C-alpha positions as CSV (number, residue, x, y, z in Angstrom):
1,M,0.0,0.0,0.0
2,E,1.4,3.4,-1.0
3,K,0.4,7.0,-0.3
4,R,-1.5,8.7,-3.1
5,R,0.2,11.3,-5.2
6,L,-1.1,14.8,-4.5
7,S,-1.7,17.5,-7.1
8,F,0.3,20.7,-7.2
9,W,-2.6,22.6,-5.6
10,Q,-3.0,20.0,-2.9
11,I,0.6,20.5,-2.0
12,W,0.1,24.2,-2.3
13,N,-2.8,24.1,0.2
14,M,-1.0,21.9,2.8
15,S,2.0,24.3,2.7
16,F,0.1,27.6,2.7
17,G,0.1,27.9,6.5
18,F,3.9,28.5,6.3
19,L,3.1,31.8,4.7
20,G,1.7,33.1,7.9
21,I,4.2,31.3,10.2
22,Q,7.1,32.9,8.3
23,M,5.5,36.3,8.4
24,G,5.6,36.0,12.2
25,F,9.2,34.8,12.2
26,A,10.3,37.5,9.8
27,L,8.7,40.3,11.8
28,Q,10.5,38.9,14.8
29,N,13.9,38.5,13.1
30,S,14.0,41.8,11.5
31,N,12.4,44.0,14.2
32,V,13.0,42.5,17.7
33,S,16.6,43.9,18.0
34,R,15.2,47.3,16.9
35,I,12.5,47.0,19.6
36,F,15.0,46.0,22.3
37,Q,17.4,48.8,21.4
38,T,14.5,51.3,21.3
39,L,13.5,50.2,24.8
40,G,17.0,50.8,26.1
41,A,19.1,47.6,25.6
42,D,22.8,48.1,25.0
43,I,24.4,46.5,21.9
44,D,26.3,44.0,24.0
45,D,23.1,42.8,25.8
46,I,21.1,42.2,22.6
47,P,22.2,38.6,22.1
48,I,21.3,37.5,25.6
49,L,17.8,39.0,25.2
50,W,17.3,36.7,22.2
51,V,18.0,33.6,24.2
52,A,14.3,33.0,24.9
53,A,13.6,32.3,21.3
54,P,16.0,29.3,20.7
55,M,15.6,28.0,24.2
56,T,11.9,27.8,23.7
57,G,12.4,25.9,20.5
58,L,14.8,23.5,22.2
59,I,12.1,22.5,24.7
60,I,8.9,22.9,22.7
61,Q,9.6,21.3,19.4
62,P,10.5,17.7,20.4
63,I,7.6,17.7,23.0
64,I,5.1,18.9,20.4
65,G,6.5,16.4,17.9
66,Y,6.2,13.6,20.4
67,F,2.6,14.3,21.3
68,S,1.5,15.1,17.8
69,D,2.8,11.6,16.8
70,R,0.3,10.2,19.4
71,T,-2.6,12.5,18.7
72,W,-5.7,11.8,16.7
73,T,-8.8,14.0,16.9
74,K,-11.7,14.9,14.6
75,L,-9.6,17.8,13.4
76,G,-6.7,15.4,12.6
77,R,-3.2,14.6,13.9
78,R,-1.0,17.7,13.2
79,K,-3.7,20.3,12.6
80,P,-4.8,20.9,16.2
81,Y,-1.2,22.0,16.9
82,F,-1.2,24.3,13.8
83,L,-4.3,26.0,15.0
84,A,-3.5,26.4,18.7
85,G,-0.1,27.8,17.9
86,A,-1.6,30.3,15.4
87,I,-4.1,31.7,17.8
88,F,-1.5,32.4,20.6
89,A,1.1,33.6,18.1
90,S,-1.3,36.1,16.5
91,A,-2.2,37.4,20.0
92,A,1.5,37.8,20.8
93,L,2.2,39.7,17.5
94,F,-0.4,42.3,18.6
95,I,1.0,42.7,22.1
96,M,4.8,42.6,21.4
97,P,5.2,46.1,19.7
98,N,3.2,47.7,22.6
99,S,5.8,46.5,25.2
100,P,6.2,49.3,27.8
101,V,9.6,48.2,29.1
102,L,12.5,46.0,28.0
103,W,11.8,43.0,30.3
104,F,8.2,42.9,29.1
105,A,9.4,42.8,25.5
106,A,11.8,39.9,26.3
107,G,9.0,38.0,27.9
108,M,6.7,38.5,24.9
109,L,9.5,37.3,22.6
110,W,9.4,34.0,24.7
111,I,5.7,33.7,24.4
112,M,5.6,34.6,20.7
113,D,8.4,32.2,19.8
114,A,6.9,29.3,21.8
115,S,3.6,29.8,20.0
116,I,5.2,30.0,16.5
117,N,7.1,26.8,17.3
118,V,3.9,25.0,18.3
119,S,2.5,25.8,14.8
120,M,5.7,25.3,12.9
121,E,7.1,21.9,14.1
122,P,4.1,19.7,13.0
123,F,4.3,21.3,9.5
124,R,7.6,19.6,8.8
125,A,6.1,16.2,9.8
126,F,3.0,17.0,7.8
127,V,5.0,16.7,4.6
128,G,6.4,13.4,5.7
129,D,2.9,12.1,6.7
130,N,1.0,13.1,3.6
131,L,3.4,12.8,0.7
132,P,5.0,9.7,-0.9
133,E,8.8,9.8,-0.8
134,K,9.1,10.8,-4.4
135,Q,7.1,14.0,-3.8
136,R,8.8,15.1,-0.5
137,T,11.4,17.2,-2.3
138,M,8.6,19.1,-3.9
139,G,6.7,19.4,-0.6
140,F,9.7,20.9,1.2
141,A,10.4,23.2,-1.8
142,M,6.8,24.4,-1.6
143,Q,7.3,25.2,2.1
144,S,10.5,27.1,1.2
145,F,8.6,29.1,-1.4
146,F,5.9,30.2,1.1
147,I,8.6,30.9,3.7
148,G,10.3,33.2,1.2
149,I,7.2,35.0,0.1
150,G,5.9,35.4,3.6
151,A,9.2,36.7,5.0
152,Y,9.7,39.0,2.0
153,F,6.3,40.7,2.5
154,A,6.7,40.9,6.3
155,S,10.2,42.3,6.2
156,K,9.1,45.0,3.8
157,L,6.0,46.0,5.9
158,P,7.6,48.8,7.9
159,L,9.1,50.3,4.7
160,I,5.8,50.0,2.9
161,L,3.8,51.6,5.7
162,T,6.4,54.4,6.0
163,H,6.0,55.1,2.2
164,Y,2.3,55.5,2.8
165,G,2.7,58.1,5.6
166,V,2.8,56.0,8.7
167,E,5.3,57.4,11.2
168,N,8.7,55.7,11.2
169,T,10.1,57.5,14.2
170,A,8.9,57.9,17.8
171,P,10.0,59.5,21.1
172,L,12.6,57.7,23.2
173,G,11.4,54.4,24.5
174,I,8.4,54.2,22.1
175,I,8.1,51.8,19.2
176,P,7.3,53.6,15.9
177,D,3.9,53.1,14.4
178,S,5.4,51.6,11.2
179,V,6.6,48.6,13.3
180,K,3.4,48.4,15.4
181,Y,1.1,48.2,12.4
182,S,3.4,45.7,10.7
183,F,3.0,43.3,13.7
184,Y,-0.8,43.8,13.6
185,I,-0.9,42.9,9.9
186,G,1.3,39.9,10.6
187,G,-0.9,38.6,13.4
188,V,-4.0,38.6,11.1
189,A,-2.1,37.0,8.2
190,F,-0.7,34.3,10.5
191,L,-4.1,33.1,11.6
192,I,-5.8,33.3,8.2
193,A,-2.9,31.3,6.5
194,V,-2.9,28.5,9.0
195,L,-6.7,28.3,8.9
196,W,-6.5,27.9,5.2
197,T,-4.3,24.8,5.6
198,V,-6.5,23.4,8.4
199,I,-9.6,23.7,6.3
200,T,-8.4,22.6,2.9
201,S,-6.0,19.7,3.8
202,K,-6.7,16.1,4.9
203,E,-4.6,13.8,7.0
204,Y,-4.1,10.0,7.0
205,S,-5.4,8.2,10.0
206,P,-2.9,6.4,12.3
207,E,-4.2,3.0,10.9
208,E,-3.5,4.2,7.3
209,L,0.0,5.4,8.2
210,A,0.7,2.1,9.9
211,A,-0.3,0.3,6.8
212,F,2.1,2.4,4.7
213,E,4.9,1.5,7.1
214,N,4.2,-2.2,7.5
215,H,6.7,-3.1,4.7
216,K,9.5,-1.1,6.3
217,K,11.8,-2.2,9.0
218,D,12.7,0.5,11.5
219,T,16.4,-0.1,12.2
220,F,16.8,2.4,15.0
221,E,13.5,2.1,16.9
222,K,14.0,-0.2,19.9
223,E,10.7,-1.0,21.6
224,N,11.4,-4.4,23.1
225,Y,14.2,-3.6,25.5
226,S,14.9,-6.0,28.2
227,T,15.2,-5.0,31.9
228,E,18.9,-5.7,31.7
229,W,19.3,-3.4,28.7
230,Y,17.5,-0.6,30.5
231,Q,19.8,-1.1,33.5
232,N,22.9,-0.8,31.4
233,N,21.6,2.1,29.3
234,G,20.5,3.9,32.5
235,K,24.0,3.5,34.0
236,S,25.5,4.9,30.8
237,H,23.1,7.9,30.8
238,L,23.8,8.5,34.5
239,N,27.6,8.5,34.2
240,K,27.6,10.7,31.1
241,G,25.1,13.1,32.7
242,L,27.2,13.5,35.8
243,I,30.2,14.4,33.7
244,F,28.3,17.0,31.6
245,F,26.6,18.4,34.7
246,A,29.9,18.8,36.5
247,I,31.5,20.5,33.4
248,G,28.6,22.9,33.2
249,I,28.8,23.9,36.9
250,L,32.6,24.3,36.8
251,F,32.3,26.5,33.7
252,A,29.6,28.6,35.4
253,F,31.9,29.0,38.4
254,A,34.8,30.1,36.1
255,I,32.5,32.7,34.5
256,F,31.6,34.1,38.0
257,H,35.2,33.9,39.3
258,F,36.8,35.6,36.3
259,E,33.9,38.0,35.9
260,L,33.3,37.0,32.3
261,K,30.3,38.2,30.3
262,K,27.0,36.9,31.8
263,D,25.8,35.7,28.4
264,L,28.2,32.7,28.8
265,Y,25.9,31.4,31.6
266,V,23.5,30.3,28.9
267,L,26.1,28.0,27.5
268,A,27.3,26.7,30.9
269,L,24.0,26.3,32.6
270,G,21.4,26.4,29.9
271,L,23.1,23.8,27.6
272,I,25.9,21.8,29.3
273,A,24.5,21.5,32.8
274,L,20.9,21.2,31.8
275,G,21.7,18.6,29.2
276,G,23.6,16.7,31.8
277,L,20.7,16.9,34.3
278,A,18.4,15.5,31.7
279,M,20.7,12.5,31.2
280,I,21.0,12.0,35.0
281,I,17.2,11.9,35.3
282,S,16.9,9.5,32.4
283,G,19.5,7.3,33.9
284,L,17.9,7.1,37.3
285,M,14.5,6.4,35.8
286,Q,15.8,3.5,33.7
287,K,17.8,2.0,36.6
288,A,14.6,2.1,38.7
289,N,12.8,0.4,35.8
290,N,10.5,3.4,35.4
291,T,10.6,3.2,31.6
292,E,7.0,3.5,30.5
293,N,6.9,7.3,30.1
294,G,7.5,9.9,27.5
295,F,10.7,11.4,28.9
296,V,12.6,8.1,28.8
297,T,11.3,7.4,25.3
298,I,12.4,10.8,24.1
299,M,15.9,10.4,25.6
300,N,16.4,6.9,24.2
301,D,15.0,7.8,20.7
302,F,17.5,10.6,20.7
303,Q,20.2,8.1,21.3
304,F,19.1,6.0,18.3
305,M,18.6,8.7,15.8
306,P,19.4,7.7,12.2
307,K,23.0,8.1,11.0
308,I,22.2,10.7,8.4
309,M,20.6,12.8,11.1
310,K,23.9,12.8,13.0
311,Q,25.8,13.7,9.9
312,L,23.5,16.6,9.2
313,A,23.8,17.9,12.8
314,W,27.2,19.6,12.2
315,V,26.0,21.2,8.9
316,Q,22.9,22.5,10.7
317,F,25.0,23.8,13.6
318,F,27.3,26.0,11.6
319,S,24.5,27.1,9.2
320,W,22.2,28.3,11.9
321,F,25.0,29.9,13.9
322,A,25.5,32.0,10.9
323,L,21.9,32.8,10.5
324,F,21.4,33.8,14.1
325,S,24.4,36.1,13.9
326,M,22.8,37.8,10.9
327,W,19.3,38.1,12.6
328,I,20.8,39.6,15.8
329,Y,23.4,41.9,14.4
330,T,22.5,43.1,10.9
331,T,20.4,46.1,12.1
332,L,23.2,47.0,14.6
333,A,25.9,46.5,12.0
334,V,24.3,48.5,9.2
335,T,23.3,51.4,11.3
336,Q,26.7,51.7,13.0
337,H,29.2,50.5,10.4
338,I,27.5,52.0,7.3
339,Y,25.3,54.8,8.6
340,G,27.5,55.7,11.5
341,T,24.9,56.1,14.2
342,T,23.6,54.3,17.3
343,D,20.9,56.9,18.2
344,T,17.6,55.0,17.9
345,T,15.6,58.2,17.9
346,S,17.3,59.7,14.8
347,A,16.0,59.6,11.3
348,T,19.3,58.2,10.1
349,Y,19.1,55.2,12.4
350,N,15.5,54.4,11.4
351,T,16.3,54.8,7.8
352,G,19.1,52.2,8.2
353,A,16.9,49.9,10.2
354,N,14.2,50.1,7.5
355,Q,16.9,49.3,4.9
356,V,17.8,46.2,6.9
357,G,14.1,45.2,6.6
358,E,14.5,45.6,2.8
359,M,17.6,43.5,2.8
360,F,15.8,40.7,4.7
361,A,12.9,41.0,2.3
362,N,15.2,40.6,-0.6
363,Y,17.0,37.5,0.6
364,N,13.6,35.9,1.2
365,L,12.4,36.8,-2.3
366,I,15.6,35.2,-3.7
367,A,14.8,32.2,-1.6
368,A,11.3,31.9,-2.9
369,L,12.7,32.0,-6.5
370,A,15.5,29.5,-5.7
371,A,13.2,27.1,-3.9
372,F,12.2,25.2,-7.1
373,L,15.6,25.6,-8.8
374,L,17.7,23.9,-6.1
375,P,15.9,20.5,-6.6
376,L,16.7,20.7,-10.3
377,L,20.4,21.3,-9.5
378,A,20.4,18.5,-7.0
379,K,19.0,16.1,-9.6
380,I,21.9,17.1,-12.0
381,T,24.6,16.9,-9.3
382,S,23.6,15.8,-5.8
383,R,21.8,17.2,-2.8
384,K,25.0,17.5,-0.8
385,F,26.9,19.4,-3.6
386,T,23.9,21.7,-4.1
387,H,23.8,22.4,-0.3
388,F,27.6,23.0,-0.3
389,L,27.3,25.5,-3.2
390,A,24.3,27.3,-1.6
391,L,25.9,27.7,1.8
392,T,29.2,28.9,0.3
393,L,27.3,31.6,-1.6
394,G,25.5,32.6,1.6
395,G,28.7,32.9,3.6
396,L,30.3,35.1,0.9
397,G,27.1,37.3,1.0
398,L,27.4,37.8,4.7
399,I,31.1,38.6,4.5
400,S,30.5,41.1,1.7
401,I,28.5,43.5,4.0
402,Y,31.7,44.4,5.7
403,F,33.1,45.9,2.5
404,I,30.0,48.0,1.7
405,K,30.6,51.8,2.1
406,D,27.8,53.1,-0.1
407,P,24.3,52.1,1.1
408,S,22.8,52.4,-2.4
409,T,20.0,50.1,-3.3
410,F,22.0,47.5,-5.3
411,N,25.2,47.5,-3.2
412,M,23.5,46.8,0.1
413,E,19.9,45.7,-0.4
414,W,20.6,43.2,-3.2
415,L,24.3,42.2,-3.7
416,P,24.9,40.4,-0.3
417,M,21.3,39.1,-0.2
418,I,21.5,37.0,-3.5
419,G,23.9,34.5,-1.9
420,I,22.1,34.6,1.5
421,G,18.7,33.9,-0.2
422,I,20.1,30.9,-2.1
423,A,21.5,29.5,1.1
424,W,18.3,30.2,3.0
425,A,16.3,28.3,0.4
426,S,18.6,25.3,0.6
427,I,18.7,25.3,4.5
428,L,14.9,25.2,4.6
429,S,14.5,22.3,2.2
430,I,17.5,20.1,1.3
431,P,18.4,18.8,4.9
432,Y,14.7,17.9,5.5
433,A,14.4,16.1,2.1
434,M,17.6,14.1,3.0
435,L,16.2,13.3,6.5
436,S,12.5,12.5,5.9
437,G,13.2,9.3,4.0
438,A,15.0,7.8,7.0
439,L,12.2,8.4,9.5
440,P,9.3,6.1,10.4
441,S,5.8,7.7,10.3
442,N,5.1,6.9,14.0
443,K,8.1,9.0,15.0
444,M,8.2,11.6,12.2
445,G,7.0,14.4,14.4
446,Y,9.4,13.6,17.2
447,Y,12.5,13.3,15.1
448,M,11.7,16.4,13.2
449,G,11.5,18.1,16.6
450,V,14.8,16.6,17.7
451,F,16.3,17.8,14.4
452,N,15.4,21.2,15.6
453,F,18.1,20.7,18.4
454,F,20.7,21.3,15.7
455,I,19.0,24.6,14.8
456,V,18.5,25.7,18.4
457,I,21.8,24.8,20.0
458,P,23.9,26.9,17.6
459,Q,21.5,29.8,18.2
460,L,22.0,29.4,22.0
461,V,25.8,29.2,21.5
462,A,25.6,32.3,19.3
463,A,23.6,34.2,21.9
464,S,26.1,33.1,24.5
465,I,29.4,33.9,22.9
466,L,28.8,36.5,20.1
467,G,28.3,39.3,22.6
468,F,31.4,38.2,24.5
469,L,33.5,38.0,21.2
470,V,32.3,41.4,19.8
471,S,32.8,43.2,23.1
472,Q,36.2,41.6,24.0
473,F,37.9,41.3,20.7
474,F,36.1,43.7,18.2
475,N,35.6,46.8,20.3
476,S,31.8,46.3,20.3
477,E,31.6,46.7,16.6
478,P,28.7,44.4,15.5
479,I,29.9,44.1,11.8
480,Y,32.4,41.5,13.0
481,A,29.6,39.2,14.1
482,L,28.5,39.1,10.5
483,L,32.1,38.2,9.4
484,I,32.1,35.3,11.9
485,G,28.7,34.2,10.6
486,G,29.9,34.3,7.0
487,F,32.9,32.0,7.7
488,S,30.7,29.7,9.8
489,M,28.3,29.2,6.8
490,I,31.1,28.4,4.5
491,L,32.4,25.8,6.9
492,A,28.9,24.3,7.0
493,G,29.0,24.0,3.2
494,I,32.3,22.2,3.3
495,I,31.0,19.7,5.9
496,A,27.9,19.1,3.8
497,L,30.1,17.4,1.2
498,T,30.8,14.6,3.7
499,I,27.2,13.5,4.1
500,N,26.4,10.0,3.0
501,D,23.1,10.8,1.1
502,E,22.3,7.9,-1.3
503,S,18.7,8.7,-2.0
504,K,17.7,9.3,-5.5
505,I,16.4,12.8,-6.5
506,T,13.1,12.9,-8.3
507,I,11.4,16.0,-9.4
508,N,7.6,15.6,-9.3
509,D,4.6,17.7,-10.1
């Protein structure tokens, strides 16, 4: 029994919700640093304020994936999560630009990002659930198209509104109306786009999905563990967890003792120590034979992730480290390095900030155009070579911003963004196309959520160390964060060439 082939418009409908999701993300990525700085944040403190976003994804996505794998309602399997996330994210988009103080804005970023993650994570599994393997490249390419279009429009919104007379400046500590109304429009669009997918798309029942999978042997799912196996595995988790927890605590003590930048606590406590603690708990539960629960299942499934997922982890790490450096620092770099100002109340600063929105819009437009070209190139060459080429072009684009002196339309708004847009299209599609064929349907949501670890962890590392590096070694000049990001993306491309991707590339309608 095989899944039915879907038409172009059916794939269009099931991906349409990503238009709204990416509008929410794009408004967040291109405006949150501006909001933080307007509310009084120092440049060196911007990265740590962004920590809420990736930390939320680290926790939310595998949990949502795990539960969506086990959900079946009248509305479907994944669609209840689409809808719930859309409702809360839309509300957060209305509240965020009205934040009265910095701490409130940071809290709203956490709520908004959590809600967007609840909507977004099941969409990746949705493609794997509904499409036969030969159409998945097309499915992820369609998602990339809507991501590009949604982000293009959302990133341009403040500039469009300014053109039509909406105020782009405001008194100290007040968010300009051009940003506020952009978030309102994004909130409405988010909900409508997700509702379109919920209403127009169908899902296979758990019984149908099980029938599709009955001819496959899952080589990494281990459901019939013996008590002895759990005892040994629990001991291994416990020992490794104690080591990681100790390293994290010692690192945190060193940060305190040597009075290093507080951002580094995120790396020491939020990643190393917390990861160790999770392994300790998993180990103790398995040694106590308390294994029939979601937490132990999640920890052990992480242990047995497919080989290609482990290979893609390093590519994802350096790719998303670069992207996070761009999202955090481009506004700061352009306004300071090219426009020569840090005064958030000045017309010069806000002109530069709007131009960053235009830059972000352009790379997303390029990504939308490239989304359907990359599968063709992958068919001619290979997916790993295509990803290498795209990431290299993206890294060169980021590095080129350093050399721009004249903020003319082509030099700044287009030239660096061509490579970045191609890289963005590839990052959003090719790794998922490589991965989806290796995952069983009953764990598709969970493993897509775990794959998000390799997106979130580099963002947390970036939030932890970029502020430290820029302040300690680059005289608080944010343009150097973009240089670091550019070289990181090129490194990701080189590592991509080592991936053992043997799946055949098929372009389908």
